[in-house]
C-alpha positions as CSV (number, residue, x, y, z in Angstrom):
1,X,-27.6,12.3,-24.3
2,X,-28.5,8.6,-23.7
3,X,-31.5,7.2,-21.3
4,X,-29.7,6.4,-18.1
5,X,-31.8,3.4,-16.5
6,X,-32.9,4.6,-13.1
7,X,-33.5,2.5,-9.6
8,X,-35.0,5.8,-7.7
9,X,-31.9,8.0,-8.3
10,X,-32.3,7.6,-12.9
11,X,-33.6,10.2,-14.7
12,X,-36.6,9.4,-14.4
13,X,-36.8,10.0,-10.5
14,X,-35.6,13.3,-11.0
15,X,-38.4,14.2,-13.4
16,X,-41.1,14.0,-10.8
17,X,-42.2,11.0,-11.6
18,X,-43.9,12.0,-14.9
19,X,-42.2,9.5,-16.8
20,X,-41.6,5.8,-15.9
21,X,-37.6,4.7,-15.4
22,X,-36.5,2.9,-18.4
23,X,-35.4,-1.1,-17.1
24,X,-31.7,-1.7,-17.2
25,X,-30.5,-4.3,-19.5
26,X,-29.9,-7.8,-17.3
27,X,-26.6,-7.3,-15.9
28,X,-25.9,-4.0,-16.3
29,X,-25.5,-1.2,-13.2
30,X,-28.3,0.8,-12.6
31,X,-27.5,5.2,-13.4
32,X,-25.0,4.6,-15.6
33,X,-25.5,5.3,-18.9
34,X,-25.7,2.6,-22.1
35,X,-22.7,3.2,-23.7
36,X,-20.7,2.8,-20.3
37,X,-22.4,-0.6,-19.4
38,X,-21.7,-1.8,-23.0
39,X,-17.8,-0.9,-22.6
40,X,-17.2,-1.4,-18.7
41,X,-15.1,-4.1,-19.3
42,X,-12.4,-2.2,-21.5
43,X,-12.6,0.6,-18.8
44,X,-12.1,-1.8,-15.9
45,X,-8.9,-2.9,-17.7
46,X,-8.1,0.3,-18.0
47,X,-8.2,1.3,-14.5
48,X,-6.4,-1.8,-13.3
49,X,-3.6,-1.1,-16.0
50,X,-3.2,2.3,-14.3
51,X,-4.0,1.2,-10.1
52,X,-1.0,-1.6,-11.2
53,X,1.4,1.6,-12.6
54,X,1.0,3.5,-9.4
55,X,2.0,0.4,-7.2
56,X,4.0,-0.9,-9.2
57,X,6.4,2.4,-9.4
58,X,6.3,2.2,-5.0
59,X,8.4,-1.3,-4.6
60,X,10.2,-1.1,-8.2
61,X,12.1,2.2,-7.4
62,X,13.0,1.1,-3.7
63,X,15.2,-1.4,-5.3
64,X,17.5,0.9,-6.7
65,X,18.0,3.6,-5.2
66,X,21.4,2.5,-4.1
67,X,22.5,2.5,-7.9
68,X,20.3,5.7,-7.9
69,X,22.4,7.4,-5.4
70,X,26.2,6.2,-6.6
71,X,24.7,7.4,-9.7
72,X,23.8,11.1,-8.5
73,X,26.2,11.7,-5.7
74,X,23.9,11.7,-3.3
75,X,23.6,10.2,0.0
76,X,21.6,7.7,1.4
77,X,19.6,10.1,3.7
78,X,19.5,12.3,0.6
79,X,18.3,9.5,-1.8
80,X,15.5,8.2,0.7
81,X,13.9,12.0,-0.9
82,X,12.6,10.0,-3.6
83,X,10.6,7.3,-1.9
84,X,9.6,10.3,0.3
85,X,8.2,12.5,-1.8
86,X,6.3,10.7,-3.8
87,X,4.2,9.0,-0.9
88,X,4.5,13.0,1.0
89,X,2.6,14.1,-2.4
90,X,0.7,11.3,-2.6
91,X,-1.3,11.8,0.8
92,X,-2.4,14.9,0.8
93,X,-3.8,14.7,-2.2
94,X,-5.4,10.9,-2.4
95,X,-7.8,12.4,0.5
96,X,-9.0,14.9,-2.3
97,X,-9.5,12.7,-5.0
98,X,-13.0,12.5,-4.2
99,X,-12.9,16.3,-4.2
100,X,-11.5,16.7,-7.5
101,X,-13.1,14.0,-9.2
102,X,-17.0,16.1,-8.5
103,X,-15.3,19.4,-9.4
104,X,-13.7,19.0,-12.5
105,X,-15.3,15.4,-13.7
106,X,-14.3,12.3,-13.3
107,X,-13.0,11.6,-16.7
108,X,-11.0,14.9,-17.2
109,X,-9.1,14.0,-13.4
110,X,-8.6,10.4,-14.4
111,X,-7.4,11.5,-17.5
112,X,-5.2,14.6,-16.1
113,X,-3.5,12.3,-13.3
114,X,-2.7,9.2,-15.8
115,X,-1.1,12.3,-18.3
116,X,0.5,13.6,-14.9
117,X,2.0,10.5,-13.6
118,X,3.5,9.0,-16.3
119,X,5.7,12.3,-18.1
120,X,6.6,12.8,-14.1
121,X,7.5,9.6,-14.3
122,X,9.7,9.6,-17.6
123,X,10.7,12.7,-16.3
124,X,12.0,11.0,-13.2
125,X,14.3,8.9,-15.7
126,X,16.0,11.9,-17.7
127,X,16.8,13.5,-14.0
128,X,20.3,14.7,-14.3
129,X,20.4,15.4,-10.0
130,X,18.7,15.0,-6.9
131,X,16.7,17.9,-6.6
132,X,15.3,17.2,-10.1
133,X,14.2,13.5,-9.7
134,X,12.7,14.5,-6.0
135,X,10.7,17.5,-7.7
136,X,9.5,15.1,-10.4
137,X,8.5,13.0,-7.7
138,X,6.6,14.5,-5.8
139,X,4.4,15.6,-9.2
140,X,4.3,11.9,-9.7
141,X,2.7,11.7,-6.3
142,X,0.5,13.9,-6.7
143,X,-1.0,12.5,-10.2
144,X,-0.9,8.9,-8.5
145,X,-3.4,9.6,-5.9
146,X,-6.5,9.4,-8.6
147,X,-4.9,6.2,-10.1
148,X,-6.1,3.9,-6.9
149,X,-8.7,5.6,-5.2
150,X,-10.8,6.8,-7.9
151,X,-10.7,4.4,-10.2
152,X,-12.1,2.1,-7.3
153,X,-15.0,4.1,-6.8
154,X,-15.7,4.1,-10.6
155,X,-15.7,0.7,-11.1
156,X,-17.6,0.3,-8.1
157,X,-20.3,2.6,-9.4
158,X,-19.8,1.5,-13.1
159,X,-20.7,-2.4,-12.5
160,X,-23.9,-4.1,-11.1
161,X,-23.5,-5.0,-7.5
162,X,-23.9,-8.4,-8.3
163,X,-20.6,-8.2,-10.2
164,X,-18.9,-6.2,-7.1
165,X,-17.0,-9.4,-6.1
166,X,-15.3,-10.5,-9.2
167,X,-14.3,-7.0,-10.4
168,X,-12.7,-6.0,-6.7
169,X,-10.9,-8.9,-6.8
170,X,-9.6,-8.7,-11.0
171,X,-8.6,-5.0,-9.4
172,X,-7.8,-6.3,-6.4
173,X,-4.8,-8.6,-8.1
174,X,-2.8,-5.4,-9.6
175,X,-3.3,-3.8,-6.0
176,X,-1.7,-6.5,-4.3
177,X,0.4,-8.9,-6.1
178,X,2.2,-6.1,-7.7
179,X,4.5,-4.9,-4.5
180,X,4.8,-8.1,-4.8
181,X,6.1,-8.6,-8.2
182,X,8.0,-4.8,-7.8
183,X,11.3,-6.5,-6.1
184,X,11.4,-8.9,-8.4
185,X,11.3,-6.7,-11.7
186,X,13.1,-3.5,-10.2
187,X,15.7,-6.3,-8.9
188,X,16.6,-7.4,-12.3
189,X,15.9,-4.1,-14.2
190,X,18.8,-3.3,-11.5
191,X,21.2,-5.8,-12.1
192,X,21.3,-5.8,-15.8
193,X,20.6,-2.5,-16.6
194,X,20.1,0.9,-15.4
195,X,17.7,2.7,-12.8
196,X,16.6,5.2,-15.4
197,X,15.1,2.1,-17.2
198,X,13.2,1.5,-14.5
199,X,11.1,4.9,-15.0
200,X,10.9,4.0,-18.8
201,X,8.9,1.4,-18.5
202,X,5.8,1.8,-17.9
203,X,4.8,4.1,-21.9
204,X,3.0,0.9,-23.9
205,X,0.5,0.4,-20.3
206,X,0.3,4.0,-19.7
207,X,-0.8,5.2,-23.0
208,X,-3.2,1.9,-23.3
209,X,-4.9,3.5,-19.9
210,X,-5.3,6.8,-21.1
211,X,-6.9,5.1,-24.5
212,X,-9.7,3.1,-22.7
213,X,-10.4,5.6,-19.9
214,X,-10.2,8.3,-22.9
215,X,-12.8,6.3,-24.9
216,X,-15.5,4.5,-22.8
217,X,-15.9,6.2,-19.8
218,X,-18.2,9.1,-19.0
219,X,-18.6,11.4,-15.9
220,X,-20.7,9.9,-13.2
221,X,-24.2,11.0,-12.9
222,X,-23.8,11.4,-9.6
223,X,-20.7,13.9,-9.0
224,X,-21.8,17.4,-7.4
225,X,-19.9,20.8,-9.3
226,X,-19.6,23.4,-6.6
227,X,-18.1,26.5,-6.8
228,X,-17.1,26.9,-3.2
229,X,-13.4,25.7,-3.0
230,X,-12.4,24.8,0.7
231,X,-9.7,26.8,1.1
232,X,-9.3,26.1,5.5
233,X,-9.6,22.0,4.3
234,X,-7.0,21.9,2.1
235,X,-4.8,24.4,3.7
236,X,-4.9,21.9,7.1
237,X,-5.4,18.4,5.2
238,X,-1.9,19.8,3.2
239,X,0.3,20.5,6.8
240,X,-1.3,17.9,8.4
241,X,-0.7,14.9,6.2
242,X,2.7,16.0,5.0
243,X,3.6,16.5,8.6
244,X,2.3,13.0,9.6
245,X,4.2,11.7,6.3
246,X,7.6,13.6,6.9
247,X,7.5,12.8,10.3
248,X,6.9,8.6,10.1
249,X,9.3,8.7,7.2
250,X,12.3,10.3,8.9
251,X,11.7,9.8,12.3
252,X,13.7,7.2,13.1
253,X,16.8,9.1,10.7
254,X,16.7,11.7,13.4
255,X,16.2,9.6,16.4
256,X,12.3,11.0,16.6
257,X,11.2,13.4,19.0
258,X,14.9,14.2,20.1
259,X,14.9,16.4,16.9
260,X,13.4,19.9,17.4
261,X,11.7,19.7,13.7
262,X,10.7,16.2,14.1
263,X,8.9,17.1,17.4
264,X,7.9,20.7,15.8
265,X,6.3,18.7,12.6
266,X,4.5,16.1,15.0
267,X,2.7,18.8,17.2
268,X,1.6,20.6,13.4
269,X,0.2,17.4,12.3
270,X,-1.6,17.1,16.0
271,X,-3.0,20.3,14.8
272,X,-3.6,20.9,12.1
273,X,-5.4,17.2,11.6
274,X,-7.7,17.5,14.8
275,X,-8.4,21.2,13.1
276,X,-9.1,19.3,9.8
277,X,-11.3,17.3,11.3
278,X,-13.4,19.5,13.1
279,X,-13.8,22.5,10.3
280,X,-14.8,19.1,7.6
281,X,-17.8,18.4,9.9
282,X,-18.3,21.7,10.8
283,X,-22.0,22.7,9.6
284,X,-20.4,26.0,8.5
285,X,-18.5,24.3,6.0
286,X,-20.7,23.7,2.9
287,X,-18.4,22.4,0.6
288,X,-16.0,19.9,2.8
289,X,-12.9,18.7,0.8
290,X,-13.3,15.2,2.7
291,X,-17.0,14.0,3.9
292,X,-16.2,12.4,6.7
293,X,-19.7,12.0,8.1
294,X,-19.5,9.2,5.8
295,X,-17.8,7.3,8.5
296,X,-21.6,7.2,10.1
297,X,-22.0,4.1,7.7
298,X,-20.8,0.4,10.3
299,X,-18.9,-1.1,7.4
300,X,-16.9,1.5,6.0
301,X,-15.5,2.4,9.5
302,X,-15.0,-1.2,10.1
303,X,-13.3,-1.3,6.5
304,X,-11.1,1.9,7.3
305,X,-9.9,0.4,10.8
306,X,-8.8,-2.9,8.7
307,X,-7.4,-1.1,5.8
308,X,-5.3,0.2,8.4
309,X,-4.0,-2.9,9.7
310,X,-4.4,-4.4,6.1
311,X,-1.7,-1.7,4.6
312,X,0.6,-2.1,7.8
313,X,0.6,-6.1,6.9
314,X,1.0,-5.9,3.3
315,X,3.7,-3.3,2.8
316,X,5.3,-3.6,6.4
317,X,6.1,-7.2,5.0
318,X,7.0,-6.5,1.9
319,X,9.7,-3.8,3.6
320,X,11.5,-5.9,6.4
321,X,11.9,-9.1,5.0
322,X,14.0,-7.8,1.9
323,X,16.0,-6.2,4.5
324,X,16.3,-9.2,6.3
325,X,17.8,-11.6,3.6
326,X,19.8,-9.0,2.0
327,X,21.7,-7.6,5.0
328,X,22.0,-11.1,7.3
329,X,21.1,-14.2,4.1
330,X,23.1,-12.1,1.8
331,X,20.3,-12.7,-1.0
332,X,21.0,-10.4,-4.4
333,X,18.3,-8.2,-5.0
334,X,16.4,-10.4,-8.3
335,X,17.2,-13.0,-5.7
336,X,15.1,-11.4,-3.5
337,X,12.1,-10.8,-6.2
338,X,12.5,-14.7,-7.0
339,X,11.8,-15.6,-3.6
340,X,8.3,-13.3,-3.2
341,X,7.1,-14.6,-6.4
342,X,5.7,-17.3,-5.3
343,X,3.6,-15.5,-2.2
344,X,2.5,-13.4,-5.1
345,X,1.2,-16.0,-7.6
346,X,-0.6,-17.4,-3.7
347,X,-2.3,-14.4,-3.4
348,X,-3.6,-13.7,-6.8
349,X,-5.2,-17.4,-5.9
350,X,-6.2,-16.3,-2.7
351,X,-7.9,-13.1,-4.8
352,X,-9.5,-15.1,-7.4
353,X,-11.3,-17.7,-4.9
354,X,-12.4,-15.0,-2.9
355,X,-13.8,-13.3,-6.4
356,X,-15.9,-17.1,-7.0
357,X,-17.3,-17.2,-3.7
358,X,-18.1,-13.2,-2.5
359,X,-20.0,-13.3,-6.1
360,X,-22.2,-17.0,-5.2
361,X,-23.4,-15.1,-1.4
362,X,-20.2,-16.5,0.6
363,X,-20.2,-14.4,4.2
364,X,-17.0,-12.1,3.1
365,X,-16.4,-11.4,7.3
366,X,-15.7,-15.4,7.1
367,X,-13.1,-15.5,4.3
368,X,-11.6,-12.2,6.4
369,X,-10.9,-14.0,9.7
370,X,-9.7,-17.3,7.7
371,X,-6.9,-15.3,5.8
372,X,-6.2,-13.3,9.3
373,X,-5.3,-16.7,10.7
374,X,-3.7,-17.8,8.0
375,X,-1.7,-14.6,8.0
376,X,-0.8,-14.8,11.3
377,X,0.1,-18.2,10.9
378,X,2.6,-16.8,8.1
379,X,4.3,-14.9,10.8
380,X,5.0,-17.7,13.1
381,X,6.5,-19.3,10.3
382,X,9.1,-16.6,9.6
383,X,9.3,-15.4,12.8
384,X,11.9,-18.3,13.5
385,X,14.4,-18.1,11.1
386,X,17.8,-17.9,11.7
387,X,21.3,-16.4,10.7
388,X,21.7,-20.1,8.3
389,X,18.7,-19.9,6.8
390,X,18.2,-20.3,3.3
391,X,15.7,-19.0,0.1
392,X,13.8,-22.5,1.2
393,X,13.5,-22.0,5.1
394,X,11.4,-18.6,3.7
395,X,9.7,-20.3,0.7
396,X,6.2,-21.7,2.5
397,X,6.4,-18.9,5.2
398,X,6.0,-16.5,2.3
399,X,3.5,-18.7,0.5
400,X,1.7,-18.9,3.3
401,X,1.6,-15.0,3.8
402,X,0.5,-14.5,0.0
403,X,-3.0,-16.8,0.1
404,X,-3.9,-15.1,4.0
405,X,-3.6,-11.6,2.0
406,X,-5.1,-13.1,-0.5
407,X,-8.1,-14.2,1.1
408,X,-8.7,-10.7,3.5
409,X,-8.1,-8.0,0.6
410,X,-11.0,-8.2,-1.5
411,X,-13.5,-9.3,1.5
412,X,-12.6,-5.8,3.2
413,X,-13.1,-3.3,0.3
414,X,-16.2,-5.6,-1.4
415,X,-18.1,-4.8,2.0
416,X,-16.5,-1.3,2.4
417,X,-18.9,-0.1,-0.3
418,X,-21.3,-2.3,0.2
419,X,-23.9,0.2,1.9
420,X,-22.4,3.1,0.4
421,X,-24.8,5.6,-2.2
422,X,-24.2,7.8,-5.1
423,X,-21.6,10.3,-4.2
424,X,-21.0,8.4,-0.7
425,X,-19.0,5.3,-3.7
426,X,-16.1,8.1,-3.8
427,X,-15.7,9.7,-0.3
428,X,-15.4,6.3,0.9
429,X,-13.4,5.4,-1.7
430,X,-10.6,8.1,-0.8
431,X,-10.7,7.4,3.2
432,X,-10.3,3.7,2.5
433,X,-7.3,4.0,0.2
434,X,-5.8,6.9,2.7
435,X,-6.1,4.5,6.0
436,X,-4.2,1.6,3.7
437,X,-1.4,3.8,2.5
438,X,-1.0,5.3,5.7
439,X,-1.0,1.9,7.4
440,X,2.1,0.9,5.2
441,X,3.3,4.1,6.3
442,X,2.8,3.3,9.9
443,X,4.2,-0.5,9.2
444,X,7.5,0.9,7.5
445,X,8.2,3.6,10.5
446,X,7.5,1.5,13.4
447,X,8.9,-1.6,12.2
448,X,12.3,0.3,11.1
449,X,12.3,1.7,15.1
450,X,11.6,-1.5,16.3
451,X,14.2,-3.7,14.9
452,X,17.1,-1.3,15.8
453,X,15.6,-1.3,19.5
454,X,15.3,-4.8,19.2
455,X,18.7,-5.8,17.6
456,X,20.3,-3.5,21.0
457,X,17.9,-5.2,23.3
458,X,18.9,-8.2,22.1
459,X,22.8,-7.5,22.0
460,X,22.4,-6.8,25.3
461,X,22.0,-9.7,26.4
462,X,23.8,-11.6,24.3
463,X,27.1,-9.9,25.0
464,X,26.3,-10.2,28.5
465,X,27.1,-14.0,28.5
466,X,30.4,-13.2,26.7
467,X,32.6,-13.0,30.2
468,X,36.0,-13.5,30.3
469,X,36.3,-17.2,31.3
470,X,33.4,-18.5,29.8
471,X,34.4,-22.1,28.5
472,X,32.8,-22.5,25.0
473,X,33.4,-18.4,24.5
474,X,37.6,-19.4,25.0
475,X,36.6,-22.7,22.4
476,X,35.1,-20.4,19.9
477,X,38.1,-17.5,19.6
478,X,40.6,-20.5,19.8
479,X,39.3,-22.2,17.2
480,X,38.9,-19.5,14.4
481,X,42.0,-18.0,15.6
482,X,44.0,-21.4,15.0
483,X,42.2,-21.5,11.6
484,X,44.3,-17.9,10.6
485,X,46.9,-18.8,12.1
486,X,47.4,-21.9,10.1
487,X,46.4,-19.2,6.7
488,X,49.5,-17.4,8.1
489,X,48.7,-14.8,10.0
490,X,50.2,-13.9,13.1
491,X,49.2,-15.1,16.7
492,X,47.7,-11.2,18.0
493,X,46.7,-10.5,14.3
494,X,44.7,-14.2,14.2
495,X,43.2,-13.4,17.5
496,X,42.2,-9.9,16.8
497,X,40.3,-11.6,13.5
498,X,38.7,-14.3,15.4
499,X,37.3,-11.2,17.9
500,X,35.8,-9.6,15.3
501,X,34.6,-12.6,13.7
502,X,31.9,-13.4,17.5
503,X,31.7,-9.8,17.4
504,X,30.0,-10.3,13.6
505,X,28.2,-13.3,14.3
506,X,26.5,-12.0,17.8
507,X,25.5,-8.6,15.6
508,X,24.1,-11.2,13.0
509,X,22.3,-13.5,15.6
510,X,21.3,-10.1,17.6
511,X,19.5,-8.9,14.0
512,X,18.0,-12.0,13.2
513,X,15.9,-12.0,16.9
514,X,15.2,-8.4,15.9
515,X,13.7,-8.9,12.9
516,X,12.2,-12.6,13.8
517,X,10.0,-10.5,16.7
518,X,9.3,-8.0,13.8
519,X,7.0,-10.4,12.1
520,X,5.5,-11.4,15.1
521,X,4.3,-7.9,15.5
522,X,3.1,-7.8,12.3
523,X,0.7,-11.1,13.0
524,X,-0.7,-9.5,16.1
525,X,-1.2,-6.5,14.9
526,X,-4.0,-8.9,12.5
527,X,-4.9,-9.9,16.3
528,X,-5.5,-7.2,17.6
529,X,-7.2,-6.0,15.0
530,X,-9.9,-8.9,14.5
531,X,-12.6,-7.4,16.4
532,X,-13.2,-5.1,13.5
533,X,-14.2,-7.2,11.6
534,X,-17.4,-8.0,13.9
535,X,-18.8,-5.2,13.2
536,X,-19.1,-5.3,9.5
537,X,-22.2,-6.5,8.0
538,X,-22.9,-9.3,6.5
539,X,-24.1,-8.6,2.8
540,X,-27.6,-8.8,1.1
541,X,-28.3,-12.0,-0.5
542,X,-29.1,-12.2,-4.1
543,X,-26.3,-9.5,-5.7
544,X,-23.1,-10.2,-4.1
545,X,-21.2,-8.6,-1.7
546,X,-23.5,-5.5,-1.6
547,X,-26.6,-6.3,-3.5
548,X,-29.1,-4.7,-2.4
549,X,-27.2,-1.0,-1.3
550,X,-28.6,1.7,-4.5
551,X,-26.7,3.4,-5.8
């Protein structure tokens, strides 16, 4: 075994001080094997590709669901399980990633996860029935959990702290830009090829990622191999997270608590997760599946809250914008993706800009506040659209939104791990990424219900103004009917069609107002979360974000 450098936790320190620690080379991560230090950039590339595949999978598949439903003979409700099944298994396994990495070894766990994820994805493309594709999506979601959480904790550990901000920005490009590129790629493939092609395009990246991780990565010296399996914790976590995710995904469809199963699963989620938290913190649990005590770190706790809001804003925005422009403005999937693309580029610019500033010791809290203000401004712009708006009307708001997210994402993820040490990094990464994923699930569930309710609210208010004898309404109906009469409609048919057109116009206006309200709600969520930024500590100077925090 090649000697490892040490900063108090290496081999020299563990030998009782009898041997002087081998000094680390400049720009080398402490407590990391020399061969890992030598190849860490190749490892980073492999991990970025793996994480990008996981994030891309969610958004690129969603665009293909309508075509998939028609090909497999599934209803809209049934085909939704292609997405629901993936997220269900993903959020169940995600909190376990630190424990799984420690038990089986980081390298082996990552390689097996990449293999499982990509084989399952390939099998989805070969599936001939709804049940078959949902099964493979469940497997795929379980494999994909490590591709972000374990990958992120790995790069924090294998790079020196003075490079943390830079590598986090590079890693973050895949995490935050990919959801924006997904609809464009998915829309293009769906419009020009087949939905099955969506599941086959990953093969070259999967092979490259697996090769780099397999050749260069080694197990963490901080991992704790334990023989005890936290069976109660695993069972309560699976029951609680699975039930919670199902309620969030299916609640709106089944009228929430009016449905007996939604109500029962809500109770299961509350009881199981409460029991899980109690058991994981209990002194009797010697090997918790998720060490919640890591939340004693104030920076991580604040970052977890901000990660929840970030997931709400990132995935919620990507969810409602395509719905609005395709339902109200008549955009095609490809046009929707093209509209989102400049915002993705703006995000990339913001992420790179953040990485450069943070690596020079700039206060990340200032960047977070500025990014949140920019995001709120973008939501205000998108919250004032009309049924007559076009792509140019939405472009500025999307550009500003992308820049705001780019300024927020990297500082949050960097400060989240700034003061964590050793094995705490993997636990912190699991919690942070879980909350970001849950933020997206909460965002989609809340926004779906909110848009539905606000549409009804606005339609009621609009219809209340359309009473018999309203001069403006009569003129509008007569004008439409006159135009239809000139095209050969009978008097009764023209009048009935005119009423239908007015009703459709009212519905479109009500839905537009509801989506506008939803964009404003996204902005308010960032405003409400602003105080959490004050809980973050400014990283010590001299090594970028997180400098001075020993492994």
